[in-house]
N, C-alpha and C positions, 0 to 999 in steps of 0.2 A: 374486440377486445378494446379498440382504440380507432381514433380518427385516421383516414388514409392519409391524410395533408400533416405534414410536420411542419406546423406554425410556431417558431420560435418564441413570436409575439404572443400567443395564446397564453391565457392564464386561468384557463379550465380545461375541467377532463385529465388526461392524459400528460399533458403539458404542466397543469398545475402542482401534478406529482411528482414531475422532473425539476420542477424549479425551487419547491419547496424541500425538496429532497438533496440536490446540492448545495442549497443554503446550508443546510444541516452539516454536510461534510464539510462545506466552508468553514464554518463556526468550529468543529470538532479540531480540523488542522490549525486555526488560529490558536486555539486553546493548547494542542500539544507543541506548538512550535512557539508560543509565547516569550519563551525565556531566551531565545536566541538573539534576537537584536538588542537586549539588555544586560545579555552576561557579563561586560565588562564593568557596569555599575553595578551590578548583584555581587561579584566577585570582591570589588573595592568594599562595599558595605560591610559584608560578611568576612573580609580580610583573607581570600579565598587563593589557595595556590593554584599554579597552572595545572600540575596533577589533579587538584580537586575539581577543576574545570571541566577538563577532559574524562572525568568519572560523571560529572553530570551529564555530559554529550551521551556517554555508552549509556549509562541509566535510563535517558530519554526514548532508547530504543529497544533495551533489553526486554520488556514486558509485552511488547507488541507481537513478537513472534507467536508466542503460545495464545495470547488474547485474540487473534486473529481468528486461530482454531475455534478457541471456545466460543468467540460471538457467530461464527460461522453456523454452529449445533443450535445455538440459542435463537437465532434469525429463523433457521428452519423450524424450529419447535414452535415458538411465540409468536411470530410474524414481525416484520420491520417496525411497523408502526408504534409498538410496544418497545422493541429493543433499541430503537434509535430514541425514544424519549426517555428512556430508562440511563441509556448511554452518557446522552449530554448532561441528564441531571444529576447522575452519580458522578461523571467527571468534573463536575464544579467543585467538587469537595476538595480532591487533591490539589485542584488549582488555588482555592484559598488558602490550604495547608502550604502551598509554595509561596505563595506572596506574600505570608506573615509569618515564615520561619525566621528563627534566630539564631541558627545553629547550621553547620555545613551537615549535619547528620541528620537535621528535621528538612531541609532543602533535599538531599538525595532521599530520602524516603519518599519526600512528595513527587519528586521527580519520575522516580521509578515504577508509583502506582498511574502517573499520568500517561505513561506507555499504552495505558489500556486505551485509553480513548483515539490515540493514534488506530485502532480498530474498526471505526466507525466506516470507514469505506467498504467493508464488506456488507453491511446490512443495505446500503442504497442499491447496491448491485442487485441483490434478490429484487428490492421494490422494483426499480423501474423493467427490470425482466419481467416482472408481473404484467406490467402496465403497455409496454409496447410490444408489436409482434416483431418476429424475424426480420423483416425488411427495414426495420427501422431502429432494431436494437441496438445496433452498434453505432449509429451517431448519437442516441440517447445517452449509452452508456460512456461514450465519449464526451459528451457535454457534462454529464454527472462527475466524472473521473478528472478531467481537466479543468472546470470552472472551480469545482471544489478544491482540488489539489494548490490552486491559486491562493487557499487560505493562507500557506506559509509564507508565502510574497509579500501578504497583506499586512499579516504580523509585523514583519521585517519594516515595511513602510510607515505603519500607522502608530505602533506603539510606542517607539522613542519619543515621537512628538506627543502624543497623549501623556507621557510619563513627564515631559516639560511642562505640558498643559497644567498637570496638576501641582507640578513644583515640589521644592523641597527635598530632603534625602530620601524619603518614602515615597515619592511620583512613582517609580519603578512598581512598587508594590501596588499603589492604587492602578497602576495601568494594566498588571496583570491580572489583579482581583475581579477588574472589568469584564474582561473576556470570562471569567467563571460566571459573573452575574447574567453576561449575554447567553451562554452557553445553557444556563436554567431557565430564563426566560422563553428562548426557543423551546426547550424541551417542553414546555407546555403548548405553546402554539402549534407544534408538527403534530404532539398528540390529537389534537381537536381539529386539525386541518388535511389529515390524510387518511385513506383505507388502505389495508394489505393489497386488496385485488379490487379490479373493476366489477361494478353491480352485477350479481348473477354468475361470476367466475367463481372457482375453486381454488382455496388455497392449498396445495397440495403439501402435508407434511411427512418425513420419513416415518417408515412402521418401528423403527427404533432409533434413540437418540445417543449420542456417543461416540459414532463414528460414521463414515459414507458407507453404504451398502455397495457391494461390489456384485458382478455375474458371473464370477467365473474363478477357480482356485488358483488360475497363473495371477489373475488381477488381484486377488487377497493378497499373495507374497510380494507382488507389485507394489501395492499399497503400503505393506509394512515396511518395505524397503524405500520407498519415497517419504517416510516420515524421519528416516534416521538423520538426515543432514537438519532437519530442524533442531533435533536435540543435540546434535555437534555444534552448531552454531551458538546455543546456550551455552554449552562447555566453554566455547572459545572466548565468549562474553565474562565467565567466571575467571577465567584465565586471566583475562585483561583484568580484573579487579583484584583479582590476588596479589602477594608480594611480589609475584612474578612480572606483574604489570603496574598497576597504579597505587596497589597496596591499601586499596580501601577495606579489602575483607583481609582477614588473618587466615593463617594455612588451614586452620582446623574450621573457620566458617566457609570457606573455599571448598574443603573438602566433602563438608555437610552438603555445599550446594551440588557438588558434582554427583554424590549418593542419590539426592532427591532428583535430580535432571533425570538420571537414567534409572530412577524408581518410577517416577512418571512416564517415561517412556515405555517400562515394562507394563503399567497399567493401561498406556493407549494400545498396547499391542493386545493385550488381554479384551479391551473395549471391540477392538477391530474384527477380532475373532468371534467374540459373543454375538455381536451384531449380525454376522453374516453366516455362523456356522450351520443354524436351521434351515436357511431357504438354500444353500449351496448344496444340502445333501439331495435335493429334488431338481428332477431336469427344469430349467429355465428358458420359456419360452423366448423364440429369437426377437417378438415385439418390445419385450421388457429388457431386453439386452443392451448394456452401453458398455464402450472399450475404456478402460481405465489409463490406458496409454495417452488418451486424449487429455486427461487431465494432468499426467505427469510432463507432456510435452508442453504443456499452458506453464507449468511450474517453472520449466528451466526458461521459456520465452519470457517470463516476467521476472525472473532472477537476471536476466540479462540486460532486462531493459529498463523497469524500475529501479532493480538492483544497482544497477550504472548510474542512475540518474542520480541517488542519493548520495552515492559517493560522490560524484563530480561534484555535484553543487556543493557539497561541505568542503572540497579543496580548491575549487576553481578560483575563487578570489585570491589566495594565497599564492596558486600557481602564476596567477596574471600577474602579481606585484612581484615575486621574485624574478619571474621572466623580464619585465618590463620597466622594474624600478630604476636600475642602474642605466639602461641602454635609452630609454624614451622618457623617463620622469615621472611616470604615474603613482599617484599616492594610494595609500591602503583604501580610502574613501572611493577613489575612481576605478580602482580593481573592482572593488565589491560591486558597483556599478556595472561594469561592462559584463560581469562574470553573471548578474542577475538576468540576462538575455536567456540563459542556459534555461532557467525556471518560468520565466515569461512565455516562450511557446506551447507551455501546458494549455493556453488560453485557445488557440488555434489547433495545434499539433494533434492533442488527442483526440478530439472531436473529428478531425479531417481523416484521422485514422480508422474511426469506427465508421465514418460514412465510406471511405474506401472499401472497408470490407464488406459494408451491406451491399454495395454497387457492383464491386468486380471478384467478390469472393473470399472468405477467409485467409484461407491456405495460401493464395497467391500475393495477398496484400503482405502477411506476416512475412512470407520469404522476401521480398520487396524491401520491407523495413529494416529487417534484420540484415539484408547484404546492405543497405544504406548505411547501418549501426557502424559495421564493420569498416568500411572504408572511413566512415566519419571519423572514428577512433584512430584509425591507421594513420590520418591526415594530421588529426592532433597530437599523435606523438611525434611530429615533425615539427612542431611551433618551436622556434627559438627567438631568441632577443632580437636577432635581425629582420624577423618577421616586421610587417606594419600592425601596430596594434589593429587597425580596423579589418585587415584581412584575418587576422586571429579570430577576432570576435565573429566575423561572417561565417566563418568555418566551423566555430562553436557551435553557433545558431542552428546552421544547415544539419549538424549532426544530432543535436539537441531535437530536431523535427523528426527524423527518422527514429527517434529513441523514444520519444512519447507517442509519436503516431504507433510504432510496434505495442507500446502499453494500450490503446485504443483497440488496436486488432486483437489483442489478447482478451480483452474484457469485451469484446464483440461475440466473442465464440462460448464465455463461459455460460452464460443464460442458455446456452443451443445443446447443452449436454446432457443432462437430467433435471428437471424444472424443481421435483421436490429436495432435491441435495444442493441446489444454486448456491445457497448462503455457505454449505461446507466445502463445495468446491472453489468458491471464490475466498474463503479463507485461508484455504490451503495456499492456492495459486499467490493470494496477496502475501502470506508470512515467507512465500519463497524469495519475493521482492526484499524483504529485509535481511534476509540470509545471504543474498547476493550485496547488499550494501556492506554488511559486515566483513563479508567475504573481501571484497575488493578494497575496502580500506585499510583491512589488516594486511593486505598486499603492499599497498602505499607506505605502510610503516617500514617496510623492508627494501622497499626499491623507489628509483626516481620517477617523477610524475611521466616521464616518457616510455618508461618500460610498464608501468602502471596502465596508460592507457593502450599498450600493444598487448597486455594480457587482456583486457577488456574485448579488445577485436579477438585475438585467438578463442577465446572462451565464445563469443558469438558464432565464429565458424562453426562449433561442435554444435551449438543451439541449431545455427542453418541447417545442416545435416539432419537433425532429429526433427525439426519442423516437416522435413519433404515424409517422413511417417505419418503426421496427423491425416485425419479424414475430413475433408469435406463436409459440414452438417448440410443434410438434404433429407427431405420426405418427411416424416413425423417423428415428433416424440412421443410416448405413449405414457400415459398417468392413469390410476385408478382413482375413481371417486369412492367418496364413503359408501354409496351405496351400492359398488360393487361396478358401476357401469364405465365403460373405457372412455379418457378423451384423448382425442388425437390432436397434436400442438403442432404447427405447420413450423419448418425450420428454414424453408427457402421461399 
């Protein structure tokens, strides 16, 4: 299926697929986070209040949770080549809408729709999983995730300068529109540069679309139970937008949103049952079975790793400023620079987590990384104004390594559960990352930063226990080709 050597400097075969795909992910994150470094000038141009700024930040992640589930279904059905190209092309449209919005309402709608671009991550997980064997898939997925995720940091570094280069009061508009043009152009490049599988390999598709297949009645109930937090999080986001929060939605509109969310949940449950009812009525051969608990535990692991990363990246600049401004005189700009170290670790930590998982085992690696995460956040909870700034930064980056290595370890295992459903599994696991971000940021709105870090550490201890029940992928994964023949896919 691929070369036995992992030559990162190669641009042929599976390495070409890896490089073109992480660039697609990188661009999707540049587009998704293109507002963040320009938010103050955007607010000034449109006369936005602080509440409206917070609303934009909430709307940016609101659609990503259901979008990752939907994109997971689409990629398994239509393949990563068509799905990624389509997502980048369509994602450019709300980008242009946002760039040339003339009112807060237009800005809010565009930002809400932009959340769909954040689901692009799921597509590459399936693509990379198709092209790399089990012994290399961890490091390949880690590079894909870590380097692609750097798009948010790249947007923060490049877009302010680009806006100044364009100049004038509309410089920010042209800078944001430029990211849309980049996504549109790369959608064509990607479509003509990749294939879904290596030559001669089969792209396995689910027998039915709309939900994951499970292989036991218990797993069916477990699956339904694990979808509840996704809709509960959407409910929480709606509450934040209601009169009880930032008042973007009226009471009536919020009520309609609540009804729609739980109607969608009911439809989701119907699809889960519909997809599974027929084949669960007959005995399922042991070789075709997989345990849904594998998916559920990875959901929780990504909630605590990527969920905490999103939350901490959002609050860390302000935390450093409030902690060290009076005692050591750092400015807001310096605080932002020092806090950026947390996100920068993605370039190394996530690939390292994948590589360590490939080398030393998935379960052991994930256990060690989450244990390090517990220790890291516990130490961060003790940071005070009396600390040396550099000691605080070093401890933050050490914690960040374990957080992002843990993310790499999670997705080193995702492609090894059930090949034909890798997109859907990645979609659900990815959505739980957003659930974690919303959950932890909500906690932060009620408690101090110190308690916030301790809450994450306590949650990680619970996840650490859950990880001990995950099973190391070994042996072979079985898939059925269209002609009925059985294909054995090696897992270790």
